[in-house]
C-alpha positions as CSV (number, residue, x, y, z in Angstrom):
1,M,0.1,-0.2,-0.2
2,K,1.3,3.3,-1.0
3,N,1.9,6.4,1.4
4,I,-0.6,8.8,0.7
5,V,-0.3,12.6,2.0
6,V,-3.2,14.9,0.9
7,V,-2.5,18.5,1.9
8,S,-4.8,21.5,1.3
9,C,-3.1,24.8,2.9
10,I,-3.0,28.7,2.4
11,L,-0.4,30.4,0.7
12,F,2.5,32.0,3.1
13,C,2.6,35.7,3.3
14,P,4.7,37.9,5.5
15,I,2.4,39.7,7.4
16,I,3.0,40.7,11.1
17,Y,0.8,38.9,13.7
18,G,2.2,41.2,16.4
19,Q,0.9,40.0,19.9
20,K,-2.1,38.5,18.2
21,N,-3.0,34.8,19.3
22,I,-2.5,31.9,17.0
23,S,-4.2,28.8,17.4
24,L,-5.1,25.3,15.8
25,S,-7.2,22.1,17.1
26,S,-7.0,18.6,15.8
27,P,-9.7,17.3,13.7
28,D,-12.1,15.9,16.7
29,K,-11.7,19.4,18.4
30,K,-10.9,17.8,21.5
31,I,-6.7,19.2,21.3
32,T,-6.2,22.6,20.8
33,F,-2.8,24.6,20.6
34,S,-2.2,28.4,20.9
35,L,0.6,30.5,20.7
36,H,0.6,33.6,22.1
37,A,3.8,36.7,22.7
38,S,4.2,37.7,25.9
39,S,7.0,40.8,27.1
40,E,9.9,38.2,26.7
41,A,9.1,35.3,24.4
42,F,6.5,33.2,22.4
43,L,4.5,31.0,24.8
44,Y,2.4,27.8,23.8
45,N,-0.6,26.4,25.6
46,V,-2.3,23.4,25.0
47,S,-5.9,21.9,26.3
48,Y,-8.0,18.8,26.1
49,K,-11.5,18.6,25.9
50,G,-11.6,22.4,27.1
51,K,-9.0,21.8,30.0
52,P,-5.7,23.7,30.1
53,V,-2.8,21.0,30.4
54,I,0.5,22.6,29.2
55,V,0.0,26.7,29.8
56,N,2.5,29.4,29.2
57,S,5.2,27.3,28.0
58,G,8.3,28.8,26.2
59,I,9.8,27.9,22.8
60,G,13.4,28.3,21.7
61,L,17.0,27.4,21.4
62,S,20.5,28.9,22.2
63,F,22.9,29.1,19.3
64,L,26.6,28.8,19.2
65,G,28.3,32.7,18.9
66,T,25.1,34.1,18.5
67,G,23.1,33.2,21.7
68,A,19.3,32.7,22.8
69,F,16.6,32.8,20.1
70,K,13.9,33.9,22.5
71,S,12.9,37.7,23.0
72,N,12.2,40.0,20.7
73,L,10.9,38.0,18.0
74,R,7.5,38.1,15.7
75,A,6.0,36.1,14.3
76,G,5.1,36.1,10.3
77,K,1.1,35.0,8.7
78,P,1.0,31.1,9.8
79,F,1.1,28.8,6.8
80,R,-2.6,26.3,7.4
81,G,-3.1,23.1,6.3
82,N,-4.2,19.5,7.0
83,G,-3.6,16.0,5.7
84,E,-4.4,12.5,6.0
85,E,-1.4,9.8,6.7
86,N,-2.7,6.5,5.0
87,Y,0.3,3.8,5.2
88,E,1.2,0.4,5.6
89,L,3.6,-0.5,8.0
90,I,5.8,-3.5,7.4
91,V,6.6,-4.2,11.0
92,G,4.2,-2.5,13.4
93,K,1.5,-2.8,16.3
94,T,-1.3,-1.6,13.4
95,R,-0.9,-2.3,9.6
96,F,-3.0,0.1,8.2
97,V,-2.8,3.3,9.6
98,R,-5.1,6.3,8.4
99,D,-3.9,8.9,10.8
100,R,-5.9,12.7,10.1
101,Y,-4.0,16.4,11.3
102,N,-4.4,19.7,11.3
103,E,-1.0,22.0,10.6
104,L,0.4,25.3,11.6
105,L,4.0,26.7,10.3
106,I,4.6,30.1,11.9
107,P,7.3,31.7,10.8
108,L,9.6,33.3,14.1
109,E,11.7,36.0,13.3
110,E,14.3,38.5,15.3
111,S,12.9,42.2,15.0
112,V,16.5,43.0,15.9
113,E,20.2,42.0,14.8
114,P,21.0,39.6,13.7
115,Y,17.3,38.9,12.0
116,R,17.5,35.0,12.4
117,R,14.5,33.4,11.4
118,I,13.3,29.8,12.5
119,H,9.8,28.0,11.7
120,L,7.8,26.1,14.4
121,A,5.9,23.8,12.6
122,V,2.9,22.3,14.6
123,R,0.7,19.3,13.9
124,I,-2.4,18.4,15.8
125,F,-3.9,14.7,15.4
126,D,-6.6,12.9,17.2
127,G,-4.8,12.4,20.2
128,G,-1.6,14.3,20.3
129,V,0.1,17.5,19.3
130,A,3.6,17.7,18.0
131,F,5.7,20.7,17.2
132,R,9.9,20.9,15.6
133,Y,11.8,23.7,14.7
134,E,12.6,24.3,11.1
135,F,15.7,25.8,10.1
136,P,15.7,27.5,6.7
137,E,18.2,28.5,4.5
138,H,19.9,32.0,5.7
139,L,22.2,34.2,3.3
140,K,24.5,34.6,5.7
141,Q,25.5,31.5,7.0
142,D,25.3,27.7,5.8
143,S,25.0,25.8,9.2
144,V,23.5,25.5,12.5
145,F,25.1,25.3,15.3
146,I,23.1,24.5,18.9
147,T,24.1,24.3,22.6
148,E,20.8,24.2,24.2
149,E,17.1,23.7,23.1
150,N,14.8,26.0,25.0
151,T,11.2,24.3,24.8
152,S,9.3,24.1,28.3
153,F,6.2,21.9,29.6
154,T,4.5,23.5,32.1
155,F,1.8,21.6,33.3
156,K,-1.6,23.4,34.6
157,D,-2.1,21.3,37.7
158,N,0.6,19.4,39.9
159,P,0.3,15.9,37.8
160,N,1.2,12.6,39.1
161,V,4.3,11.8,37.2
162,L,5.6,8.1,36.4
163,A,9.3,8.7,35.1
164,L,12.6,7.0,35.0
165,F,15.7,9.5,36.5
166,L,18.8,8.9,35.0
167,P,22.1,10.2,36.4
168,N,23.8,11.7,33.0
169,Y,23.5,11.5,29.4
170,T,25.5,8.1,28.8
171,T,22.7,5.5,29.5
172,S,21.6,2.0,28.5
173,H,17.8,3.6,29.7
174,E,17.3,0.4,32.5
175,G,16.4,1.6,35.4
176,E,13.6,1.5,37.7
177,Y,10.5,3.9,37.2
178,T,9.1,6.7,40.4
179,S,5.9,7.6,40.7
180,L,5.4,11.1,42.5
181,R,3.9,14.3,42.1
182,F,5.6,16.8,40.0
183,N,6.0,19.0,42.7
184,E,8.4,16.3,44.7
185,I,10.8,16.3,41.4
186,R,13.9,17.4,42.5
187,E,15.5,20.1,40.4
188,D,17.9,19.5,37.6
189,T,17.7,15.7,37.2
190,L,18.0,14.1,34.0
191,I,14.2,12.7,33.2
192,D,14.1,10.0,30.2
193,M,11.4,10.2,27.6
194,P,8.5,8.7,27.4
195,A,7.4,10.5,30.9
196,L,3.9,10.0,32.1
197,F,2.0,12.7,33.9
198,E,-1.5,12.1,35.1
199,L,-3.6,15.1,35.5
200,P,-6.8,15.5,37.6
201,G,-10.4,14.6,35.8
202,K,-8.0,11.2,34.2
203,I,-6.3,13.1,31.6
204,Y,-3.4,11.1,30.3
205,A,-0.2,13.2,28.8
206,A,3.0,11.6,27.7
207,I,5.8,13.5,26.4
208,T,8.4,11.8,23.9
209,E,10.1,12.9,20.8
210,A,9.3,11.4,17.1
211,A,12.0,11.0,14.0
212,L,15.0,11.8,15.5
213,V,17.6,11.7,12.9
214,N,20.8,13.7,12.5
215,Y,19.9,15.7,16.2
216,A,20.8,15.4,20.0
217,G,18.1,13.0,21.8
218,M,16.2,14.9,24.3
219,Y,15.3,14.5,27.8
220,L,13.4,16.6,30.1
221,S,14.6,18.6,34.0
222,K,12.7,20.8,35.9
223,Q,14.5,23.8,36.8
224,E,12.7,26.8,38.9
225,G,9.6,24.5,38.9
226,V,9.3,24.2,35.3
227,L,9.6,21.4,33.0
228,K,12.3,22.1,30.1
229,S,13.8,20.2,27.5
230,K,17.7,19.1,27.3
231,L,19.8,17.8,24.7
232,S,22.3,15.0,24.8
233,P,26.0,16.8,24.4
234,L,28.1,15.8,21.7
235,P,31.2,13.5,23.2
236,S,34.0,15.6,22.1
237,Q,32.4,19.0,22.2
238,P,30.1,18.7,25.3
239,G,29.1,22.1,24.7
240,L,27.5,22.1,21.6
241,K,24.5,19.3,21.2
242,V,23.5,19.8,17.5
243,K,25.8,20.8,14.3
244,A,24.5,20.4,10.8
245,K,24.1,22.2,7.4
246,L,21.2,23.8,6.2
247,P,18.4,23.6,5.8
248,H,17.4,21.2,8.9
249,K,15.2,20.1,11.2
250,S,14.6,19.1,14.8
251,P,12.6,15.9,15.9
252,W,9.1,16.0,16.7
253,R,8.4,17.0,20.4
254,V,5.3,14.7,21.0
255,I,2.3,15.1,23.6
256,L,0.2,12.5,23.4
257,L,-3.0,12.8,25.3
258,S,-6.2,10.9,26.2
259,D,-8.6,10.4,28.9
260,R,-7.7,6.5,28.8
261,I,-4.2,5.4,29.0
262,G,-4.6,2.9,26.8
263,G,-5.5,5.6,24.1
264,L,-1.7,6.8,24.4
265,L,-0.5,2.9,23.8
266,E,-3.0,2.6,20.7
267,S,-1.5,5.7,19.1
268,N,0.2,5.1,15.7
269,I,1.4,9.0,15.9
270,L,4.9,8.4,16.5
271,T,5.2,6.5,13.0
272,S,2.9,9.0,11.4
273,L,5.5,12.1,12.2
274,N,8.4,9.9,10.1
275,E,8.9,9.7,7.0
276,A,7.8,7.2,4.4
277,S,9.8,3.6,4.4
278,K,13.1,4.2,2.3
279,I,13.3,0.5,2.1
280,T,11.6,-0.2,-1.4
281,A,12.0,-3.9,-1.6
282,T,10.6,-5.6,1.5
283,S,9.9,-9.1,1.3
284,W,13.0,-10.3,3.0
285,I,11.7,-8.4,5.7
286,R,10.6,-11.1,8.1
287,P,9.7,-10.5,11.9
288,G,9.6,-12.9,14.0
289,K,11.0,-15.0,17.6
290,T,14.6,-15.6,18.2
291,T,16.3,-17.9,20.8
292,F,19.0,-15.8,22.3
293,P,21.2,-19.0,24.6
294,W,23.1,-16.0,26.3
295,W,20.4,-15.7,28.7
296,N,19.8,-19.5,30.0
297,G,23.6,-20.1,29.8
298,N,24.2,-21.9,26.6
299,I,22.6,-24.6,28.1
300,V,22.8,-27.6,25.9
301,P,22.3,-31.8,27.0
302,D,24.9,-33.7,28.7
303,T,25.1,-36.0,25.6
304,L,26.1,-32.9,23.3
305,N,29.3,-34.3,22.2
306,A,31.5,-31.2,22.7
307,P,29.4,-28.0,23.4
308,G,31.1,-24.8,22.5
309,N,31.1,-21.9,20.1
310,N,30.7,-24.7,17.2
311,F,28.1,-26.0,15.1
312,V,27.0,-28.6,17.1
313,T,26.0,-26.5,19.8
314,N,24.0,-24.3,17.2
315,Q,23.2,-27.1,15.5
316,Y,21.0,-27.9,18.7
317,Y,19.0,-25.1,18.8
318,I,18.6,-24.4,15.0
319,D,16.5,-28.0,15.6
320,F,14.9,-26.9,18.2
321,C,13.7,-23.8,16.4
322,A,12.5,-26.0,13.6
323,R,10.6,-28.5,15.6
324,N,8.7,-25.1,17.2
325,N,8.0,-22.3,14.8
326,I,10.8,-20.1,16.1
327,E,12.0,-18.0,13.0
328,Y,15.7,-17.1,14.3
329,H,18.7,-18.4,16.2
330,T,20.8,-16.2,17.7
331,I,24.6,-16.8,17.9
332,V,26.1,-15.4,21.1
333,E,28.9,-15.8,23.0
334,Y,30.0,-18.9,24.8
335,G,32.4,-18.9,27.7
336,L,32.2,-15.2,28.7
337,H,33.9,-15.3,24.7
338,Q,32.5,-13.5,22.0
339,W,31.9,-15.7,18.8
340,Y,34.5,-13.4,16.8
341,V,37.6,-12.6,17.5
342,D,38.2,-10.0,19.9
343,D,41.2,-9.4,22.7
344,G,39.0,-7.0,24.8
345,V,37.7,-7.6,28.4
346,N,33.9,-7.5,29.8
347,F,32.5,-7.1,26.4
348,Q,34.5,-4.3,25.7
349,P,36.3,-4.7,22.1
350,G,39.9,-4.6,22.4
351,P,42.1,-3.5,19.6
352,N,42.3,-6.6,17.6
353,S,38.6,-6.9,17.8
354,D,37.3,-8.0,14.6
355,V,33.5,-9.2,13.7
356,T,34.8,-10.7,10.3
357,K,36.7,-13.9,11.8
358,P,34.5,-16.2,13.9
359,V,36.9,-17.9,16.7
360,P,38.7,-21.1,15.6
361,G,36.2,-24.0,14.9
362,L,33.2,-21.8,14.4
363,D,31.7,-21.5,10.7
364,I,28.8,-19.2,10.5
365,K,28.6,-19.9,6.5
366,E,28.3,-23.5,7.5
367,I,25.9,-23.1,10.4
368,C,23.7,-20.8,8.2
369,D,23.5,-23.0,5.4
370,Y,22.4,-26.1,7.5
371,A,19.7,-23.8,9.4
372,K,18.5,-22.5,5.6
373,T,17.6,-26.3,5.3
374,K,15.4,-26.4,8.1
375,G,13.3,-23.4,7.4
376,V,15.3,-21.1,10.1
377,A,17.6,-17.9,9.8
378,V,20.5,-17.1,12.0
379,R,21.8,-14.0,13.6
380,V,24.4,-12.7,15.6
381,W,25.1,-10.5,18.5
382,V,28.0,-8.0,18.2
383,H,29.3,-4.9,20.1
384,W,28.5,-1.7,18.1
385,A,32.1,-0.7,18.8
386,A,33.5,-3.8,17.3
387,L,31.3,-3.5,14.2
388,Y,31.1,0.1,13.1
389,P,34.9,0.3,11.9
390,K,34.5,-2.4,9.8
391,L,30.8,-1.7,8.7
392,D,30.6,-2.0,4.9
393,T,33.0,-5.1,4.9
394,A,31.6,-7.0,7.7
395,F,27.8,-6.1,6.2
396,A,29.6,-7.8,2.9
397,I,30.5,-10.6,4.9
398,F,27.2,-10.9,7.0
399,E,25.5,-11.5,3.7
400,K,27.9,-14.0,2.3
401,W,27.5,-15.9,5.2
402,G,24.0,-16.1,5.0
403,L,23.1,-14.0,8.2
404,A,19.7,-12.4,8.4
405,G,20.6,-9.4,11.1
406,M,22.0,-8.9,14.4
407,M,21.8,-7.2,17.8
408,V,24.2,-4.1,17.6
409,D,24.6,-3.4,22.1
410,F,26.3,-1.4,24.1
411,M,25.2,1.9,22.3
412,D,24.7,3.4,25.8
413,R,24.3,7.3,23.9
414,D,22.0,9.3,21.8
415,D,23.9,12.9,21.3
416,Q,24.1,13.5,17.6
417,Q,26.6,11.7,16.5
418,M,25.5,8.1,17.5
419,V,22.1,8.8,16.2
420,I,23.3,9.4,12.8
421,I,25.9,6.2,13.4
422,Q,22.3,4.1,14.0
423,E,20.7,5.6,11.0
424,E,23.7,4.8,8.9
425,M,23.5,1.1,10.1
426,L,20.3,1.2,9.2
427,Q,20.9,2.3,5.5
428,K,23.3,0.1,5.1
429,A,22.3,-3.2,6.6
430,A,19.3,-3.0,4.4
431,K,21.5,-3.3,1.1
432,H,22.7,-6.2,2.7
433,K,19.1,-7.5,3.7
434,L,19.8,-7.7,7.3
435,H,17.9,-6.6,10.1
436,I,18.9,-4.8,13.3
437,Q,18.2,-5.3,16.9
438,F,19.0,-2.6,19.0
439,H,20.5,-3.2,22.5
440,G,21.8,-0.8,25.5
441,S,20.2,1.9,23.1
442,Y,17.7,5.2,23.6
443,K,14.1,4.6,23.1
444,P,12.3,4.4,19.4
445,T,10.8,7.8,17.5
446,G,9.0,5.6,15.0
447,M,11.8,5.4,13.2
448,H,10.7,1.4,12.1
449,R,7.8,2.9,9.5
450,T,11.2,4.4,7.2
451,Y,13.5,1.7,8.0
452,P,11.4,-1.3,8.9
453,N,14.4,-3.5,9.0
454,E,14.6,-1.9,12.9
455,F,12.6,-4.8,14.4
456,T,12.9,-3.7,18.2
457,R,15.3,-1.8,20.9
458,E,15.7,-2.3,24.4
459,G,16.4,0.6,26.5
460,T,14.5,-1.0,28.9
461,L,15.7,-2.7,32.5
462,N,14.4,-6.6,31.7
463,Y,14.4,-10.1,32.3
464,E,18.3,-10.2,31.7
465,V,18.7,-8.4,35.0
466,N,17.6,-12.1,36.6
467,K,21.1,-13.6,36.1
468,W,22.6,-11.0,38.5
469,D,19.8,-9.3,40.5
470,K,16.8,-9.6,41.7
471,R,14.8,-6.2,40.5
472,I,12.0,-7.4,37.8
473,T,8.9,-7.8,39.2
474,P,5.6,-8.2,37.9
475,D,5.0,-4.7,39.2
476,H,8.1,-3.3,37.2
477,D,6.5,-5.1,34.0
478,L,3.3,-3.1,34.5
479,T,5.2,0.5,34.9
480,I,7.2,-0.4,31.4
481,A,3.8,-1.1,29.9
482,F,2.5,2.4,30.9
483,T,5.5,3.9,30.0
484,R,8.6,3.0,27.8
485,M,6.0,0.6,25.6
486,I,4.3,4.0,24.4
487,A,7.3,4.8,22.4
488,G,7.3,1.8,20.5
489,S,8.9,-1.7,20.6
490,T,10.3,-2.9,23.6
491,D,13.1,-5.3,23.6
492,Y,12.6,-7.6,26.7
493,H,14.4,-11.2,27.1
494,L,11.1,-13.1,27.9
495,G,10.9,-16.5,27.5
496,G,12.0,-17.4,31.4
497,F,9.7,-20.8,32.5
498,R,10.9,-21.0,36.1
499,A,8.6,-19.2,38.4
500,V,9.1,-19.1,42.1
501,P,7.5,-17.8,44.7
502,D,9.3,-14.5,46.0
503,S,10.7,-16.2,49.2
504,L,12.5,-19.0,46.6
505,F,13.7,-16.7,44.1
506,K,17.6,-16.8,44.3
507,V,20.2,-14.7,41.9
508,Q,21.2,-17.6,39.0
509,Y,23.9,-16.7,36.0
510,T,22.1,-20.2,34.3
511,R,19.0,-21.0,34.2
512,P,17.6,-18.3,35.9
513,L,14.6,-17.8,37.7
514,M,11.1,-15.4,37.3
515,L,8.8,-13.9,40.1
516,G,5.9,-13.9,37.7
517,T,3.8,-16.7,37.2
518,R,3.8,-19.1,33.5
519,C,0.8,-17.0,32.8
520,H,2.2,-14.0,33.4
521,M,5.0,-14.6,31.1
522,L,2.8,-15.6,28.5
523,A,0.7,-12.7,28.5
524,M,3.9,-10.6,28.0
525,Y,4.4,-11.6,24.1
526,V,1.1,-10.1,23.9
527,V,1.0,-7.3,26.1
528,F,4.6,-6.1,25.0
529,E,4.7,-4.8,21.4
530,N,7.9,-6.0,20.0
531,Y,8.8,-6.8,16.5
532,L,11.4,-10.0,17.5
533,G,10.1,-11.6,20.6
534,M,12.6,-13.4,22.6
535,V,12.7,-16.9,23.0
536,C,15.6,-17.0,26.0
537,D,15.2,-20.4,27.7
538,F,16.7,-23.5,26.6
539,P,15.0,-26.3,24.5
540,A,14.7,-28.7,27.3
541,A,13.0,-26.1,29.7
542,Y,10.5,-25.2,26.9
543,E,9.6,-28.6,25.0
544,G,6.6,-30.6,26.7
545,E,5.9,-27.9,29.3
546,P,2.6,-26.2,29.3
547,G,1.9,-23.4,27.7
548,F,4.9,-23.5,25.5
549,E,2.4,-24.5,22.4
550,F,1.1,-20.9,22.9
551,L,4.7,-19.1,22.1
552,K,4.6,-21.6,19.0
553,I,1.9,-19.3,17.3
554,V,2.1,-16.0,19.0
555,P,3.2,-13.4,16.3
556,T,5.1,-10.5,16.9
557,T,3.7,-8.0,14.7
558,W,0.2,-7.4,14.1
559,D,-2.6,-6.1,12.1
560,E,-4.9,-4.4,15.0
561,T,-4.3,-3.0,18.4
562,K,-7.2,-2.4,20.9
563,V,-6.2,-1.9,24.9
564,L,-9.5,-3.0,26.5
565,Q,-8.6,-2.4,30.2
566,A,-6.1,-0.6,32.1
567,E,-5.5,0.6,35.6
568,L,-2.3,2.5,36.0
569,Q,0.1,0.5,37.7
570,E,-2.1,-2.2,38.4
571,F,-3.2,-4.4,35.6
572,I,-3.6,-3.9,31.6
573,T,-5.6,-6.3,29.3
574,I,-4.6,-6.1,25.5
575,A,-6.0,-7.5,22.2
576,R,-4.2,-7.8,18.8
577,E,-5.3,-9.3,15.8
578,K,-3.3,-11.2,13.0
579,N,-4.6,-12.4,10.1
580,N,-7.9,-12.4,11.7
581,E,-7.2,-14.0,15.1
582,W,-7.2,-12.3,18.0
583,F,-4.8,-12.7,21.2
584,I,-5.5,-11.1,24.6
585,G,-3.1,-10.7,27.0
586,S,-3.7,-9.5,30.5
587,I,-0.3,-8.8,33.1
588,N,-1.3,-7.8,37.0
589,N,0.5,-6.7,39.6
590,H,1.7,-8.0,43.2
591,K,-2.1,-8.2,44.1
592,S,-4.5,-10.9,43.1
593,R,-7.4,-9.4,41.2
594,Q,-11.0,-10.9,39.2
595,I,-11.4,-9.1,36.0
596,T,-14.4,-9.0,33.2
597,I,-13.4,-9.2,29.8
598,A,-16.0,-7.7,27.5
599,L,-15.7,-9.5,23.6
600,D,-17.5,-6.9,21.9
601,F,-14.6,-5.3,20.1
602,L,-14.7,-9.0,17.9
603,P,-16.3,-8.8,14.6
604,A,-19.4,-11.2,14.3
605,G,-19.2,-14.6,13.9
606,E,-18.7,-17.5,16.4
607,Y,-15.0,-18.3,17.8
608,T,-13.3,-21.3,19.2
609,A,-11.0,-19.6,21.9
610,V,-8.1,-21.7,24.0
611,I,-7.8,-19.7,27.6
612,Y,-4.8,-19.7,29.7
613,T,-5.4,-18.6,33.2
614,D,-3.6,-19.0,36.5
615,A,-3.9,-22.0,38.7
616,T,-6.0,-21.9,41.7
617,D,-2.3,-22.7,43.3
618,A,-0.6,-20.2,41.5
619,R,1.2,-18.4,44.6
620,Q,3.0,-21.5,45.5
621,N,3.1,-23.1,42.1
622,R,4.3,-20.0,40.1
623,N,4.2,-22.7,36.7
624,A,1.0,-23.9,36.9
625,L,-1.7,-22.7,34.7
626,L,-5.4,-24.1,33.9
627,K,-6.0,-24.5,30.0
628,E,-10.1,-24.4,28.7
629,E,-11.2,-24.3,25.1
630,K,-14.6,-22.3,24.6
631,I,-17.0,-21.3,21.8
632,L,-17.5,-17.5,21.8
633,R,-19.1,-14.8,20.6
634,A,-18.9,-10.8,20.5
635,A,-21.5,-10.9,23.2
636,D,-20.0,-13.0,25.5
637,K,-17.8,-11.7,28.7
638,L,-15.2,-13.7,30.4
639,S,-14.6,-13.7,34.3
640,I,-10.6,-14.1,34.6
641,N,-9.1,-14.8,37.9
642,L,-5.2,-13.4,37.7
643,A,-3.4,-14.5,40.8
644,A,-0.8,-12.0,42.3
645,G,1.8,-11.4,39.6
646,G,-0.2,-13.5,37.4
647,G,-1.9,-13.4,33.7
648,A,-4.0,-14.7,31.3
649,V,-3.8,-15.3,27.6
650,I,-6.7,-15.8,25.2
651,H,-6.5,-17.1,21.6
652,L,-9.7,-16.8,19.5
653,R,-9.9,-18.2,15.9
654,L,-13.0,-17.7,14.2
655,N,-15.1,-20.6,13.2
656,K,-15.8,-21.1,9.6
657,V,-19.8,-21.2,8.5
658,K,-20.8,-24.3,7.5
659,M,-22.8,-24.4,3.8
């Protein structure tokens, strides 16, 4: 399906508006954006259903050598338009997207020397408002040098906040989120995005960014009681955040709004703010599930001949994939040593690291050739700093070997330089028909529309931590669903099949343990948006185990997504559809509860439903589940018991009408 953009507009005319308000509403009239001039700056306001949300908040930037672009500004007559984005996502939570919007382009110019001009672009959808800074060509300069962005977000009331606080800009974005009131946030603390705000009257707002291209990643920080933007600095020039040739554009600053928390999770605004796919031939792009043996400790049977980073170990996992409809096997380290030649320590590349040279005894092409005969594709883990210096050579060799993609890890930055590097990786990987899974990386910004070979991103504290700490709880899973997942595909080390009560949990580097129930784990594959779902445990942990049959069939990309029920930090129920089959997942926090799931979202017809729920003794036996089959229709409702830390999954197939 082609990308279609319909735009109608009024021709630009540089008439000075002075102090006059400029306003714009969403197509459904629920959201309004307005811009007005104060004595010192231009300020914007955002309201939802007539209620103020963001009030008297500043816009502006600071430039190297020429200072702040904030005061002594005048606005030209706005360029008004409206449009509609219709497109197909190759990987996503919705296959066919249709988003209507209204837009403004407001020229802002200094009334004094040096008469700089910036355009403020505003676009409002049903469900959110976005704006960005556009830097047009300038007669006196050909480049832009930004030292800071002075965007602020001043909430009308004192909202409840759910956010990840960070010590600095060099981060894997892996930490626990904090729930507090806005006035309790400490000054000058970095806040990661997306950040969630709950205002009085059950209005939910999430702040994040879209289309992060050739620019620094953005954070938030409370300064003098106001939430302000902070840009990630360049490593070699910490006083400088962005340098680029003109014309140039910032990413979109996005405020998602709804009176349903589920509305933020259903939104496709982030992808709608990105460019259409730059990959024309996409038949090779095949999302799915993958092994990741590093997590379980590279477990193989005692009968396996000479396990190690070699053919027989990888053959064992490939055969498992072939038996169980798992699309990918990942080649990882073995015995704390990479699969490629590397003289580094602690997973950091050494001076002689070479991703084009496997360790002795490992023939990647032999493994790929074998996997192909089994209908399985192969991918590898790689440290970004070992890959990037040999990017072109490595990708050509990876393609020759027959690899399908890779996890690129330990990036831990989102300064402009790293943002450029990641886009370059996606562009060049596509030329060699390779997908990428970014780990130790910043949040998604909707770029999987432009580069659908970007399957997923981590930037999340997840079940890998169970190998060395006890920090990942069912409550944490819920928090991630209400925060980080708003940005998009959320990579988690899913699939642990050894759940225990809290009192029996202990840290195990091999065969890690889990705290949530088996049903909670199954439901995570539906609740979490992730186009490359991991099946991290070892084959013997799965085969013959209750619930594994569900992992064989659950998709990783979806045609439609609906959030059926959600109570912030309590529980969430999401329904996703793929090829006319529906999958429903519920995950719960530490309190047991009963929920009722109405099926009125289903199209008419009779469905065979396979239902997995927590067993009655799930508090002690965390792996126990109940499985039943029912005939259901859209008029039906299901009463489901969720254990503490529990969950439920339902798979519904439409029955064919007998003639």
